[in-house]
N, C-alpha and C positions, 0 to 999 in steps of 0.2 A: 925205588919203590915201584911196585907193579900193581896196577889196578885193572879191574875187568870193566869192559864197556857193557853197560846194561841198556835194555830197550825200554823206552818210556813213550808209549803211544807210537807215533810215526817217527819219533826222534830217538836219539841215544844219549847216554850220559855217563860220566865217570864220577865216582864218589871221591871227594877231596877229604882226606882224613882230618880230624879235629886239630891235630898238632900242626898240620900244614896250614890250615885256615888261620890258626893263631899266629904262626910265623909271618904270614902275609898280611895280617890285620884285616881279614875278611870274615864277615859274619853272614849267616843265612839272610837273604833278602837284599844284600849289598849288590851293586852293579859291578860287573867285571868286563874287561876288554879281552876278547878272544882273538888272537892273531894266528894265522895259518901260514906256514912256510912250506909250499908244495914241493919245492926242490929238495928240501931236507926232510920232508914228511914229519914236520914238527908243529905242535900246537902249543902256544904259550897263553897263560891266563894271568892278567894283572888287575889289581883293584883300580876302579875308576876314581880318580881324585876329584872330590866334589869342589866345584868352584864356589867361592864365597861371594855373595852379593856385594858388589862394590859400594852400593848405596848404604848397606848395613855397616860396612867397614868405616865409611866416612862419618856416619852418625855416631858410631861407637867412639871414634877418635875425638869428635867434638864433645861428647858427653864426658869423656875422661878429662879433657882439658878444662871443661867448665867446673867439674866437681872433684878435681884432683885433691884438694885439701881434705875434703870430707871423706873421700875414699881412703886416703892415707891414714886418717884418724881411725877409721873403722878397721883398717888392717892391723893397727897396733893393739886393738882391744883383744 
């Protein structure tokens, strides 16, 4: 796929087609990591994987352990 570099203020941008965004799991507003390989003159873009709050994970596990019977009963309804 070939895209044109466009000027935006003092910067430049490349439009990422909708299909490519979907394949990468990226939506407008998401953070991405941009890496540059000067030697090969290559730019790569990857979605930034959001780190989940460890405290939230711990709380969720405790909640599930405490209310497992009730949650399983609700799941059966």
